[in-house]
C-alpha positions in Angstrom: 0.2 0.2 -0.2 1.0 3.6 -0.7 1.1 6.2 1.9 -1.2 8.5 0.0 -4.7 9.2 2.3 -6.9 8.1 -0.4 -5.9 5.4 -3.1 -8.2 4.5 -6.1 -7.3 1.6 -8.0 -8.3 0.2 -11.3 -7.2 -2.2 -14.2 -9.2 -4.0 -16.8 -10.5 -7.5 -17.2 -7.9 -9.1 -20.4 -11.5 -11.0 -21.3 -13.7 -8.4 -21.4 -12.3 -5.1 -21.3 -14.4 -4.1 -18.4 -13.1 -1.9 -16.2 -12.7 -2.7 -12.6 -12.0 0.2 -10.0 -12.0 0.6 -5.9 -10.9 3.0 -3.7 -9.2 2.7 -0.2 -9.4 5.6 2.5 -13.0 6.5 1.1 -16.0 5.5 3.1 -18.5 5.8 0.4 -16.1 4.1 -2.4 -17.7 0.8 -3.9 -16.4 -1.9 -5.8 -17.0 -1.2 -9.7 -17.2 -3.6 -12.8 -16.6 -6.6 -10.5 -17.9 -8.6 -7.7 -16.5 -9.7 -4.3 -15.7 -13.5 -4.5 -17.2 -14.8 -1.4 -15.6 -17.2 0.5 -12.1 -16.6 -1.1 -9.4 -18.7 0.2 -5.8 -17.6 -0.2 -3.1 -18.1 -2.2 -3.8 -17.8 -5.5 -3.6 -20.9 -7.7 -3.0 -19.7 -10.8 -7.0 -20.2 -12.0 -7.4 -16.7 -12.7 -5.6 -13.5 -13.4 -3.1 -12.4 -11.1 -2.8 -8.5 -10.8 -0.4 -6.8 -8.0 -1.2 -3.5 -8.0 0.3 -0.5 -6.0 0.1 3.0 -6.8 3.7 4.0 -6.5 5.2 1.5 -8.5 4.6 -0.5 -11.7 2.1 -3.5 -12.0 3.2 -6.6 -11.5 1.3 -8.9 -13.5 2.1 -13.1 -13.7 2.5 -15.7 -11.4 1.6 -15.5 -7.7 4.5 -15.9 -5.5 3.5 -15.8 -1.7 5.8 -13.8 0.3 6.8 -11.7 -2.7 5.4 -8.2 -1.7 6.1 -5.2 -4.1 8.0 -4.1 -1.3 10.4 -6.8 -2.0 9.9 -6.6 -5.4 10.9 -3.2 -5.8 13.8 -3.2 -3.5 15.5 -6.3 -5.1 15.6 -4.6 -8.5 16.3 -1.0 -7.6 18.6 -1.4 -3.9 17.3 0.3 -0.8 19.6 3.3 -1.5 17.3 4.1 -4.6 14.4 3.0 -3.2 14.8 5.3 -0.4 15.3 8.3 -2.7 12.8 7.5 -4.4 9.9 7.2 -1.4 11.2 10.7 -0.4 10.0 11.8 -3.4 6.6 10.1 -3.2 6.1 11.5 0.5 6.6 14.9 -1.4 3.6 14.0 -3.1 1.7 12.8 -0.2 2.6 16.6 1.1 1.1 18.3 -2.4 -2.4 16.2 -2.1 -3.8 18.6 1.2 -2.3 22.0 0.2 -2.9 21.7 -3.8 -5.9 24.1 -3.6 -3.7 26.6 -2.2 -1.1 26.1 -4.5 -3.1 26.6 -7.3 -4.7 29.9 -6.0 -1.8 31.0 -5.7 -1.0 30.9 -9.5 -4.2 31.8 -10.1 -4.2 35.0 -8.3 -0.3 35.9 -9.4 -2.0 35.4 -13.2 -4.8 37.8 -12.1 -2.6 40.3 -10.6 -4.8 40.4 -7.2 -1.7 40.9 -4.7 -4.3 41.0 -2.0 -5.4 37.4 -2.3 -2.1 36.6 -3.7 -0.9 37.6 0.0 -3.7 35.7 1.6 -2.7 32.4 -0.1 1.2 32.7 0.6 0.4 32.8 4.2 -1.4 29.4 4.0 1.1 27.8 2.4 4.4 26.4 4.6 7.3 27.4 2.7 6.4 30.1 0.8 6.6 33.7 2.0 6.0 37.2 0.8 8.2 39.3 2.3 7.0 42.3 0.5 4.9 43.4 -2.2 7.8 44.4 -4.4 8.1 43.0 -8.0 10.9 40.7 -6.8 9.4 39.6 -3.7 6.2 38.4 -5.6 8.0 36.7 -8.3 10.2 34.8 -5.5 7.1 33.9 -3.4 5.9 32.4 -6.7 8.5 30.4 -8.1 8.7 28.7 -4.0 5.3 27.7 -4.9 6.3 26.2 -8.4 9.1 24.7 -6.9 7.2 23.2 -4.1 4.8 21.7 -6.9 7.6 20.6 -9.4 10.3 19.4 -6.5 8.8 15.5 -6.8 8.8 15.7 -10.7 12.0 16.9 -11.2 15.7 16.4 -10.6 17.1 18.5 -8.1 20.8 18.9 -9.5 19.4 20.1 -13.0 17.4 22.5 -11.3 19.9 24.0 -9.8 22.6 23.9 -12.7 20.6 25.8 -14.8 19.3 28.2 -12.1 23.0 29.4 -11.7 24.0 29.3 -15.1 20.9 31.5 -16.6 21.4 34.3 -14.7 25.3 34.2 -16.1 24.5 34.1 -19.7 22.6 37.6 -19.2 24.9 39.1 -17.7 28.1 37.8 -20.4 25.1 39.1 -23.3 25.1 42.4 -21.1 28.8 43.1 -21.2 29.1 41.9 -24.9 25.9 42.7 -26.6 23.9 45.1 -24.5 22.2 47.4 -26.9 20.9 44.3 -29.0 20.0 42.3 -25.3 17.8 45.6 -24.3 16.1 45.8 -27.7 15.9 41.7 -27.6 14.0 42.2 -24.2 12.0 45.3 -24.7 10.4 43.5 -28.0 9.4 40.7 -25.8 8.0 42.8 -23.3 6.1 45.2 -25.5 4.5 42.0 -27.5 4.0 40.6 -23.9 5.5 37.1 -25.3 7.3 37.2 -22.3 4.1 37.4 -19.9 2.0 35.4 -21.8 5.1 32.7 -22.3 5.2 32.7 -18.6 1.5 32.6 -17.6 1.3 29.3 -20.4 4.1 27.5 -18.3 2.9 28.5 -14.9 -0.7 26.6 -15.9 1.2 23.4 -16.5 1.8 23.1 -13.1 -1.5 22.6 -11.6 -2.3 19.9 -14.2 1.2 18.3 -13.3 -0.1 17.8 -9.6 -3.4 16.8 -10.2 -2.4 14.2 -11.9 0.2 12.7 -9.8 -1.5 9.3 -9.5 -0.3 8.9 -13.0 3.0 10.1 -12.9 4.2 8.2 -9.2 4.9 5.0 -11.1 6.9 6.6 -13.7 9.4 8.3 -11.3 10.7 4.6 -10.4 12.4 4.5 -14.1 14.5 7.4 -12.8 15.9 4.6 -10.5 15.5 1.2 -12.5 18.7 -0.1 -14.2 17.5 0.0 -18.2 14.6 1.9 -19.9 13.2 1.7 -23.3 11.7 4.5 -23.5 9.6 4.0 -26.4 8.3 0.9 -24.9 7.9 0.3 -21.3 6.2 -2.6 -21.1 4.9 -1.9 -17.5 1.5 -0.7 -16.7 -0.2 1.1 -13.5 -2.6 0.8 -11.2 -4.5 3.8 -11.7 -5.6 6.9 -14.1 -6.6 6.4 -18.0 -5.1 7.7 -20.8 -8.3 9.3 -21.5 -7.6 11.6 -18.4 -4.0 12.2 -19.7 -3.8 12.6 -23.1 -4.0 16.1 -23.7 -1.3 16.8 -20.9 1.5 16.2 -23.3 -0.2 18.0 -26.3 -0.4 21.0 -23.9 3.1 20.5 -22.7 4.0 20.5 -26.6 2.5 23.3 -27.1 3.9 25.5 -24.6 7.6 24.4 -24.9 7.1 25.3 -28.7 7.2 28.7 -27.5 9.7 28.4 -24.8 11.9 27.3 -27.8 11.3 31.2 -29.3 12.9 32.4 -26.4 15.4 30.0 -26.7 16.4 30.5 -29.8 16.7 34.7 -29.2 19.6 34.0 -26.8 21.4 31.6 -28.9 21.0 33.8 -31.7 22.8 36.8 -29.1 25.3 34.4 -27.9 26.5 33.4 -31.5 25.7 36.2 -33.6 24.9 39.0 -31.4 21.2 39.8 -32.6 18.1 37.8 -31.9 17.0 38.1 -35.3 20.2 36.6 -36.5 19.8 32.7 -37.7 22.8 30.5 -39.0 23.3 31.6 -42.6 23.7 28.4 -43.6 20.4 27.1 -42.0 18.6 29.7 -43.8 19.2 29.3 -47.3 17.4 25.9 -49.3 17.2 25.2 -53.2 14.2 27.5 -53.5 15.5 30.0 -51.5 15.6 31.6 -47.9 13.4 29.9 -45.4 10.6 32.2 -44.3 10.8 31.1 -40.7 14.2 32.0 -40.3 13.8 35.9 -41.6 13.2 37.1 -37.8 12.6 35.5 -34.2 9.0 36.7 -34.6 9.0 34.6 -37.7 10.5 31.5 -36.2 7.7 31.6 -34.0 5.4 30.0 -36.2 7.5 27.2 -37.4 6.3 23.4 -35.3 8.5 22.0 -32.7 10.1 19.8 -34.9 12.0 22.1 -36.9 12.3 24.9 -34.2 14.7 22.4 -32.5 16.4 21.7 -36.2 16.9 25.7 -36.6 18.9 26.1 -33.6 22.7 25.9 -34.4 24.6 24.5 -31.0 22.5 25.8 -28.7 23.6 26.8 -25.3 20.4 24.8 -23.9 20.7 20.8 -24.3 17.2 19.9 -25.3 16.4 16.0 -24.0 15.0 14.8 -27.5 13.5 11.8 -26.0 10.5 13.7 -24.5 9.4 14.8 -27.7 7.6 13.0 -29.9 5.6 14.8 -32.5 3.5 12.2 -34.4 2.3 11.0 -30.8 1.2 14.8 -30.3 -0.2 15.1 -33.8 -2.5 12.3 -33.4 -3.7 13.3 -29.9 -4.8 16.5 -31.2 -6.6 15.2 -34.1 -8.0 12.4 -31.9 -6.5 9.6 -34.0 -5.6 7.2 -31.2 -7.2 3.8 -30.0 -6.3 2.3 -26.1 -7.1 -0.8 -25.0 -7.5 -0.7 -21.3 -6.4 -4.2 -20.2 -3.3 -4.1 -21.5 -2.6 -0.4 -21.5 -1.9 0.2 -24.9 -2.1 3.3 -27.0 -2.2 3.1 -31.0 -1.8 6.3 -32.9 -2.1 7.5 -36.4 -0.5 10.5 -36.8 -0.1 10.5 -41.1 -2.7 12.5 -43.2 -4.3 9.2 -45.2 -8.0 10.6 -45.9 -10.4 8.2 -44.4 -8.1 5.3 -43.8 -6.2 4.2 -40.7 -3.4 2.0 -41.9 0.4 3.4 -41.0 -0.2 3.4 -37.4 2.6 3.5 -34.1 1.9 1.8 -30.4 3.5 2.9 -27.1 2.2 1.7 -23.7 1.0 3.8 -21.4 3.6 4.1 -18.9 5.6 5.0 -21.9 3.6 7.8 -22.9 3.3 9.0 -18.9 7.1 9.3 -18.6 7.6 11.2 -22.1 5.3 13.6 -20.7 7.3 13.1 -17.3 10.4 14.3 -19.0 8.9 17.1 -21.5 7.5 18.5 -18.4 11.0 18.7 -17.0 12.2 20.8 -20.4 9.3 23.0 -19.5 10.1 23.2 -16.1 13.7 24.0 -17.1 13.4 26.8 -19.3 10.9 27.9 -17.2 14.7 28.8 -14.9 15.8 30.7 -18.1 12.2 32.8 -17.8 12.6 33.5 -14.3 16.5 34.9 -14.7 14.7 36.8 -17.8 12.1 38.5 -15.4 14.5 39.1 -12.3 17.0 41.0 -15.2 14.1 43.0 -16.1 12.6 43.7 -12.5 16.5 43.7 -10.8 19.1 45.0 -13.4 17.2 46.7 -16.0 14.2 48.1 -14.0 11.6 47.5 -16.8 8.0 47.1 -15.8 6.5 43.8 -16.0 
């Protein structure tokens, strides 16, 4: 059993695909999709399928072994050191569950610009302190909240590294390309690109926390010895694909906009002008690429091509988190989901009325991709944070 206060479980019958669900920790919860077997005598003898459910770890489906609990199975595979670290992150998720409403409210009030309500919510959340209503202190309180929400899902060392490097990049740009850097900042402030991008990022944190049940077992693969990201064969004990599919699409859309910020900074670093892309990438057999004429034009390029058009990026993008075929199939509702095996079949090609070309992925693999993509979004949000503090503390800009 997990230490979560309410534990909903579900799986599907491999014969009829009927969803079976039940909840521990909720007085009025009923077993749905199945009936209790009266007078059942353990142990399981193999006459029926055996499913070992646990919210925090991948589902085990196979032969029943007396005494082989999930704890023993996981610690044997990971070792006690890795298990203990993973368990700490799972406990952090348990902390988030009862305070998530206040955390969500804090982001809502910040986006609304309601400092009275923002201050009241800050006072209710342990670890979030609003020392004054100065813009830098409001941002500090806000990022304390996003840090709390993201900490179980992200890698601390990576967060610390990018938080340290991002301000140094801006200081170098101000020393070497001051006028063009300030011109870049002025442009993303005047067209509200920075504000809109920041708000888009903030909207993703509550969605992630609200889906913690799906992401709990995906954390296991941070510690497992091997991982085939494209086809992790494991299953999970709760949450269905329909409740999670749009989150990956939302992550990809926001990350695509973040790449525009990355491209602008990269162009400044390489060529001293946010609008100047690598000349060799601009030319094609038919002429000049329209999407590389300026940073504004680049914003309209699709995610897959954006990554290809950034030369030797200062920010290393985790390409394994990005699956444009999957994103497009979700966006156009071209997929099937088999509940019992938790396998997603998606059809990303334009085939008229036919559906012949397809790809398959396990639901666990899909959630793992979503987790990795969120980490990318969160990492770039540290660069957004550095940009905002640059505006407020160094350039004295109104954001």
